[in-house]
C-alpha positions as CSV (number, residue, x, y, z in Angstrom):
1,M,-33.3,144.3,152.9
2,S,-34.8,140.8,153.7
3,H,-38.1,140.6,155.6
4,I,-39.7,137.3,156.7
5,E,-43.3,136.8,157.6
6,I,-45.4,133.8,158.5
7,V,-48.3,132.6,156.4
8,L,-50.9,131.5,158.8
9,E,-52.9,128.5,157.5
10,D,-53.9,125.0,158.3
11,L,-50.6,123.2,159.3
12,S,-52.0,119.8,158.8
13,T,-51.4,120.1,155.1
14,H,-47.8,121.0,155.6
15,P,-44.8,118.6,155.4
16,N,-43.4,117.4,158.7
17,C,-39.9,117.7,160.2
18,P,-38.9,115.9,163.4
19,H,-40.6,118.7,165.4
20,G,-44.0,118.3,163.7
21,P,-45.7,120.2,161.0
22,T,-43.5,122.8,159.4
23,V,-44.5,126.5,159.0
24,L,-44.8,128.4,155.7
25,F,-42.6,131.5,155.7
26,S,-42.7,134.3,153.2
27,R,-39.4,136.1,152.5
28,N,-39.5,139.6,150.8
29,L,-36.2,140.6,149.4
30,N,-36.1,143.8,147.5
31,G,-39.6,143.4,146.3
32,N,-39.2,139.7,145.3
33,C,-41.3,137.3,147.4
34,S,-40.5,133.7,147.9
35,K,-42.2,131.1,150.2
36,F,-40.7,128.1,151.9
37,F,-41.4,125.5,154.6
38,A,-39.2,125.4,157.7
39,C,-39.2,124.1,161.3
40,A,-41.7,125.7,163.7
41,A,-39.5,125.2,166.7
42,C,-35.9,125.8,165.5
43,R,-34.9,129.2,164.2
44,D,-31.4,128.0,163.3
45,R,-30.9,125.5,160.4
46,K,-28.1,123.9,162.5
47,D,-30.8,122.6,164.9
48,C,-33.2,121.5,162.2
49,S,-32.1,121.6,158.6
50,F,-35.6,121.1,157.1
51,Y,-36.2,123.5,154.1
52,L,-38.6,123.1,151.2
53,C,-39.6,125.7,148.7
54,E,-43.4,126.0,148.4
55,E,-43.5,125.3,144.7
56,E,-41.7,121.9,145.4
57,K,-44.4,120.8,147.9
58,H,-46.2,118.5,145.4
59,K,-43.0,117.4,143.7
60,V,-41.4,115.6,146.7
61,S,-40.2,112.1,145.8
62,D,-41.2,109.1,147.8
63,V,-37.6,108.6,148.8
64,K,-37.4,112.0,150.4
65,K,-40.8,111.5,152.2
66,K,-39.4,108.2,153.5
67,R,-36.3,109.9,154.8
68,W,-38.4,112.6,156.5
69,E,-40.4,109.9,158.3
70,E,-37.2,108.0,159.3
71,E,-35.9,111.3,160.8
72,K,-39.1,111.7,162.8
73,Q,-38.9,108.2,164.2
74,K,-35.3,108.6,165.0
75,F,-36.0,111.7,167.0
76,I,-38.6,110.1,169.3
77,Q,-37.0,106.6,169.6
78,G,-36.1,105.4,173.0
79,I,-38.9,107.2,174.8
80,N,-41.1,104.8,176.7
81,H,-43.1,107.0,179.1
82,R,-44.8,104.2,180.9
83,K,-41.5,102.4,181.6
84,L,-39.9,105.6,182.8
85,F,-42.8,106.2,185.1
86,L,-42.4,102.7,186.6
87,D,-38.6,103.4,187.0
88,L,-39.5,106.6,188.9
89,N,-41.7,104.8,191.3
90,Q,-38.9,102.2,191.8
91,I,-36.5,105.1,192.6
92,K,-39.0,106.5,195.1
93,Q,-38.9,103.2,197.1
94,V,-35.2,103.5,197.9
95,T,-33.5,106.0,200.3
96,E,-32.0,109.2,199.0
97,N,-28.4,108.1,199.2
98,L,-29.2,105.3,196.6
99,R,-30.7,107.7,194.1
100,K,-28.6,109.2,191.3
101,Y,-29.2,111.2,188.2
102,C,-26.9,111.1,185.1
103,Q,-26.7,114.5,183.5
104,E,-25.2,113.1,180.3
105,C,-27.7,110.3,179.8
106,N,-30.5,112.4,181.3
107,E,-31.9,109.5,183.4
108,L,-32.4,108.5,187.0
109,V,-30.0,105.8,188.1
110,L,-30.0,103.4,191.1
111,K,-26.7,103.3,192.9
112,R,-26.2,99.6,191.9
113,Y,-26.2,100.6,188.2
114,Q,-23.9,103.6,188.6
115,H,-21.0,101.6,187.1
116,K,-22.7,101.9,183.7
117,H,-22.2,105.7,183.9
118,N,-18.5,105.8,184.7
119,D,-16.9,109.2,183.8
120,H,-20.4,110.8,183.5
121,K,-21.6,113.8,185.4
122,I,-23.7,112.3,188.3
123,I,-25.9,114.1,190.8
124,D,-26.0,112.2,194.1
125,N,-28.6,111.9,196.8
126,I,-31.7,112.9,195.0
127,S,-34.3,113.9,197.6
128,D,-38.0,113.5,197.4
129,Y,-38.2,117.3,196.9
130,L,-35.8,117.2,193.9
131,L,-37.6,114.3,192.4
132,S,-40.7,116.6,192.2
133,H,-38.7,119.7,191.2
134,P,-36.3,118.4,188.6
135,S,-35.9,121.9,187.0
136,E,-33.8,122.8,190.0
137,F,-31.0,120.4,189.1
138,F,-31.5,120.1,185.3
139,V,-28.7,121.7,183.3
140,P,-30.8,124.5,181.5
141,L,-31.3,124.1,177.7
142,D,-30.1,127.5,176.8
143,N,-30.2,127.4,173.0
144,A,-31.8,130.8,172.5
145,K,-33.0,129.7,169.0
146,K,-34.7,126.6,170.2
147,E,-35.5,125.9,173.8
148,A,-34.3,129.2,175.5
149,Q,-34.9,127.7,178.9
150,F,-34.9,130.3,181.5
151,L,-36.7,129.5,184.8
152,F,-38.9,131.6,187.1
153,S,-37.5,132.7,190.4
154,N,-39.2,131.2,193.5
155,I,-40.8,134.6,194.2
156,A,-42.2,134.8,190.7
157,V,-43.5,131.2,191.0
158,K,-45.3,131.9,194.2
159,T,-46.8,135.2,192.9
160,I,-48.2,133.4,189.8
161,A,-49.5,130.6,191.9
162,D,-51.2,133.1,194.2
163,I,-52.9,134.6,191.2
164,I,-54.1,131.1,190.1
165,N,-55.5,130.4,193.6
166,E,-57.0,133.9,193.9
167,Q,-58.9,133.3,190.7
168,G,-60.2,129.9,191.9
169,F,-58.5,127.9,189.1
170,K,-58.3,124.2,189.8
171,N,-57.0,122.9,186.5
172,V,-53.7,124.4,185.2
173,I,-52.1,123.9,181.8
174,C,-48.5,124.7,182.1
175,M,-47.1,125.4,178.7
176,G,-43.3,125.7,178.8
177,A,-43.6,126.5,182.5
178,P,-42.2,123.6,184.5
179,R,-41.6,125.6,187.7
180,I,-45.3,126.4,187.9
181,H,-46.2,122.7,187.3
182,E,-43.7,121.6,190.0
183,Y,-45.0,124.1,192.5
184,I,-48.7,123.0,191.9
185,S,-47.9,119.3,191.8
186,Y,-45.9,119.3,195.0
187,G,-47.7,122.0,197.1
188,C,-51.3,122.4,195.9
189,P,-53.1,119.1,196.4
190,S,-56.5,120.6,195.4
191,V,-55.2,121.8,192.0
192,N,-54.6,119.6,188.9
193,S,-51.7,120.5,186.6
194,I,-50.4,119.2,183.3
195,L,-47.1,120.2,181.7
196,L,-46.7,120.7,178.0
197,D,-43.0,121.1,177.2
198,I,-40.4,120.4,174.4
199,D,-37.9,119.2,177.0
200,K,-38.2,115.4,176.9
201,R,-36.2,115.0,180.2
202,H,-39.5,115.6,182.1
203,H,-40.6,112.1,181.0
204,S,-38.4,110.7,183.8
205,F,-40.1,112.7,186.6
206,F,-43.8,113.1,185.7
207,G,-46.3,110.4,184.7
208,P,-48.1,110.0,181.4
209,L,-51.1,112.0,182.8
210,Q,-48.9,114.9,184.1
211,F,-46.5,115.5,181.2
212,C,-46.9,115.8,177.4
213,W,-43.9,116.1,175.1
214,Y,-45.1,119.1,173.0
215,N,-44.1,121.8,170.5
216,M,-46.0,125.0,171.3
217,F,-45.3,126.6,168.0
218,N,-47.4,124.2,166.0
219,H,-49.5,122.5,168.7
220,Y,-47.8,119.2,168.1
221,F,-47.6,116.2,170.4
222,F,-44.6,114.0,169.7
223,L,-45.9,110.7,170.9
224,K,-49.0,108.7,170.1
225,G,-51.8,108.9,172.6
226,V,-50.6,112.1,174.2
227,K,-53.0,114.4,172.4
228,E,-55.9,112.3,173.9
229,V,-54.3,112.8,177.4
230,F,-54.4,116.5,176.9
231,Q,-58.0,116.5,175.6
232,D,-59.0,114.5,178.6
233,F,-57.4,117.1,180.9
234,L,-59.3,119.8,179.1
235,Q,-62.5,118.0,180.2
236,N,-61.7,118.0,183.9
237,D,-64.7,119.4,185.9
238,N,-66.4,120.0,182.5
239,G,-63.8,122.8,181.9
240,N,-64.5,124.7,185.0
241,G,-61.6,126.4,186.7
242,M,-59.3,125.8,183.7
243,V,-56.4,128.2,183.0
244,L,-53.4,128.2,180.5
245,V,-50.1,129.5,181.9
246,M,-47.5,129.9,179.2
247,D,-43.8,130.9,179.2
248,P,-42.6,130.6,175.6
249,P,-39.1,131.4,174.4
250,F,-38.9,135.2,174.0
251,G,-37.5,134.9,170.5
252,G,-40.5,132.8,169.3
253,R,-42.9,134.1,166.7
254,I,-45.9,135.6,168.3
255,E,-48.2,134.8,165.3
256,L,-47.6,131.0,165.9
257,L,-48.0,131.2,169.7
258,A,-51.3,133.2,169.3
259,Q,-52.5,130.6,166.8
260,T,-51.8,127.8,169.3
261,V,-53.7,129.8,172.0
262,K,-56.7,130.1,169.6
263,T,-56.5,126.4,168.7
264,I,-56.5,125.3,172.4
265,N,-59.3,127.8,173.2
266,S,-61.4,126.5,170.3
267,L,-60.8,122.9,171.5
268,Y,-61.6,123.8,175.1
269,K,-65.0,125.3,174.0
270,A,-65.9,122.5,171.7
271,I,-65.0,119.6,174.1
272,N,-66.9,121.2,177.0
273,N,-69.7,122.8,175.0
274,R,-68.8,126.2,176.5
275,N,-69.0,129.8,175.2
276,N,-66.5,131.5,177.6
277,E,-62.9,132.1,176.6
278,L,-60.2,129.9,178.2
279,P,-58.3,132.2,180.7
280,V,-54.7,132.7,179.8
281,L,-51.6,134.0,181.6
282,W,-48.9,134.6,179.0
283,I,-45.4,135.6,180.3
284,F,-43.5,137.7,177.8
285,P,-41.4,141.0,177.7
286,Y,-43.4,144.2,177.9
287,F,-41.9,145.5,174.6
288,M,-43.7,142.8,172.7
289,E,-47.1,144.3,173.8
290,P,-47.9,145.7,170.3
291,Q,-47.3,142.3,168.6
292,I,-49.4,140.4,171.2
293,H,-52.3,143.0,170.9
294,N,-52.1,142.6,167.1
295,S,-52.8,138.9,167.4
296,L,-54.8,138.9,170.6
297,P,-56.4,142.4,171.0
298,E,-58.4,141.3,174.1
299,F,-55.3,140.7,176.1
300,S,-54.0,143.3,178.7
301,M,-50.6,143.6,180.3
302,L,-50.2,143.3,184.1
303,D,-47.5,145.6,185.7
304,Y,-45.9,142.7,187.6
305,K,-42.1,142.2,186.9
306,V,-41.4,138.5,186.4
307,D,-37.9,137.6,187.7
308,Y,-35.9,134.6,186.5
309,D,-33.3,132.5,188.3
310,N,-30.8,131.9,185.5
311,H,-31.2,134.9,183.2
312,P,-28.6,137.7,184.0
313,L,-30.9,140.4,182.6
314,F,-34.3,139.2,183.9
315,Q,-33.6,139.1,187.6
316,D,-32.9,141.2,190.6
317,G,-29.3,141.9,191.7
318,P,-26.2,143.7,190.5
319,K,-26.3,142.0,187.1
320,G,-29.9,142.5,186.5
321,K,-31.7,145.3,184.6
322,K,-31.5,148.6,186.6
323,L,-35.3,149.0,186.2
324,G,-36.0,145.4,187.1
325,S,-37.1,142.6,184.8
326,P,-38.7,143.6,181.5
327,V,-40.9,140.5,181.6
328,R,-44.6,140.9,182.3
329,I,-47.8,138.9,182.3
330,F,-50.3,139.3,179.5
331,T,-53.8,138.0,180.2
332,N,-57.5,138.0,179.0
333,I,-58.6,137.9,182.6
334,D,-60.2,141.1,184.0
335,T,-57.2,142.9,185.5
336,S,-59.3,144.5,188.2
337,T,-59.7,141.1,189.7
338,I,-55.9,140.4,190.0
339,T,-54.1,141.5,193.1
340,L,-50.3,142.1,193.0
341,P,-48.1,141.7,196.1
342,A,-47.8,145.0,198.1
343,D,-44.6,143.6,199.8
344,Q,-42.9,143.4,196.4
345,G,-43.6,147.1,195.6
346,Y,-47.1,147.2,194.1
347,K,-50.1,149.3,194.8
348,L,-53.8,149.6,193.8
349,C,-54.6,152.5,191.5
350,N,-58.2,153.4,192.3
351,Q,-58.7,155.4,189.1
352,C,-57.5,152.5,186.9
353,D,-58.9,149.8,189.2
354,R,-55.9,147.7,188.8
355,W,-52.6,147.0,190.7
356,V,-49.4,148.7,189.4
357,S,-45.8,149.2,190.5
358,L,-45.0,152.1,192.9
359,E,-43.2,154.1,190.2
360,N,-46.2,153.8,187.8
361,Q,-47.9,157.1,188.5
362,H,-51.5,157.8,187.2
363,C,-51.6,160.4,184.4
364,I,-54.7,162.6,184.5
365,Q,-54.5,163.5,180.8
366,C,-54.3,159.9,179.7
367,N,-56.5,158.7,182.5
368,A,-54.2,155.7,182.9
369,C,-51.0,154.4,184.7
370,T,-48.8,154.6,181.6
371,S,-45.4,153.3,182.6
372,K,-44.2,150.2,180.8
373,D,-40.5,149.8,181.6
374,G,-40.2,150.4,185.3
375,R,-39.8,154.2,185.2
376,T,-42.3,157.0,185.8
377,Y,-43.4,158.2,182.3
378,V,-44.1,161.9,181.6
379,H,-46.9,163.4,179.5
380,C,-46.2,165.2,176.3
381,N,-49.0,167.6,175.5
382,I,-48.0,167.8,171.8
383,C,-48.0,164.0,171.2
384,Q,-51.0,163.7,173.6
385,R,-49.5,160.6,175.3
386,C,-47.0,159.7,178.0
387,V,-43.4,158.9,177.0
388,K,-40.2,157.7,178.6
389,P,-38.7,160.4,181.0
390,T,-35.5,160.6,179.0
391,W,-37.3,161.5,175.8
392,V,-37.9,165.1,174.5
393,H,-40.3,166.3,171.8
394,C,-38.6,167.0,168.5
395,S,-40.4,169.6,166.4
396,K,-38.7,168.5,163.2
397,C,-39.7,164.8,163.6
398,Q,-43.0,165.8,165.2
399,R,-42.6,163.1,167.9
400,C,-40.8,162.4,171.1
401,A,-37.5,160.7,170.9
402,Q,-34.0,160.4,172.6
403,P,-32.3,163.8,172.7
404,D,-29.4,162.6,170.6
405,H,-31.6,160.9,167.9
406,S,-31.1,161.4,164.2
407,C,-33.9,163.5,162.6
408,E,-33.6,161.7,159.3
409,E,-36.6,159.5,158.4
410,I,-36.1,155.9,159.5
411,M,-37.7,153.3,157.2
412,F,-39.5,150.7,159.3
413,P,-38.4,147.3,157.9
414,Q,-41.4,145.3,158.9
415,S,-45.1,145.4,157.8
416,C,-47.9,147.4,159.3
417,F,-50.3,145.5,161.6
418,H,-53.2,147.3,159.9
419,C,-52.6,147.3,156.1
420,K,-49.8,144.7,156.0
421,Q,-47.6,147.0,153.8
422,I,-43.9,147.2,154.6
423,G,-42.3,150.5,155.6
424,H,-44.4,151.9,158.4
425,K,-46.0,151.1,161.8
426,K,-49.7,151.0,162.5
427,R,-49.6,154.3,164.3
428,D,-48.3,155.9,161.1
429,C,-50.6,154.0,158.7
430,P,-52.0,156.3,156.0
431,K,-55.1,154.1,155.8
432,I,-56.2,154.9,159.3
433,N,-58.1,158.0,160.2
434,H,-55.9,158.9,163.3
435,A,-58.0,162.0,164.3
436,E,-61.1,159.8,164.4
437,L,-59.3,157.1,166.3
438,H,-58.0,159.6,168.8
439,E,-61.5,160.9,169.5
440,K,-62.8,157.3,169.9
441,R,-60.1,156.6,172.5
442,K,-61.1,159.8,174.4
443,K,-64.7,158.6,174.5
444,D,-63.6,155.2,175.7
445,V,-61.6,156.8,178.5
446,K,-64.6,158.9,179.6
447,I,-66.9,155.8,179.5
448,K,-64.4,153.8,181.6
449,S,-64.0,156.7,184.0
450,K,-67.8,156.9,184.5
451,K,-68.0,153.2,185.1
452,L,-65.2,153.4,187.8
453,K,-67.0,156.2,189.6
454,T,-70.2,154.2,189.8
455,K,-68.6,151.2,191.4
């Protein structure tokens, strides 16, 4: 069985593909390990064919290096952000009936130039509102192995914006979150926002100080001078009221995203001479919680279900998940300071001192609201933890599982977060004293309970 891991190291020493510095991957196949460089953004070789064995890194010919550079320049050619911004201002001067948008050329068009786009798909009568909310008429980039562009519902946008306002944030970095950027830019005049996104169509709608063409998997800015724009934004108000809101593709490698968060956090601290961490709101599925905690242990998961407009599984309605969207918000902000909307089915748990969904019942034994997936979990006294309501305890496996599960031992194909060995999870790691860890958690729960009682 093949297993691929990421080697986290300084990407500046890596060869570049059109999407910026590549990533060093390690493939373990039947005990044999091989390392290679591949694109950070594209998981399918059809989207980016770059591939280089690690041992070939210092043997690359000048001809190949030249070809790589030509491919990079070809990828960014034709983008003149300043000119596109001037074109946008010109478009704004004319009435709506004279404004067009070509979906094939991905550019705004004045009516007098429409003849140049014959037989193209044209959107007519672009209003001022749509000019500031282009994601509402963009054809979504739904390549799940590259952009995976699913967009927040209006309710989710407002809820996230309410959290931002409640926390007093005045400078918002929207990474892969165009709907949040649009909402703030259009309706929150006292809040600054900058969009970092790999979708280059945003060049036509936001100025050079509002949008950066960006690859979040390697912290790469495609055009010259853009990195400096971002660094200037980080210095707004000396870094006060700054927050990062990120909505990455759900198939993206968490190790790379976490590395980007740490890079931006370090930059934020260094530029502003600050010691506090940059607040982050990371939108991601709840079942990725262990992986996020492995890379960013200080993050907690809010119980808010984030709905999407154009994803059949991550939205309300007959085609959506029966238990609601599985997407949540992970954050390093104190969860006791974040209020969730009661009119959307959320309540304050006084014992936990945080807002949870109505079905998330507080467990006395765990001293926590334990539900993850939208159902009320039940406590297993043998496992000493809460589990999904459809699970039962299996005495043979010595764990809770589906009633119809197979009792044969299942080999875990990935590596342990603790010892990095393949074949088991951290909870089963033989190098961890689990009894000692359990006692430590019980003490932590008691300490937390005492703190809540003294509030």
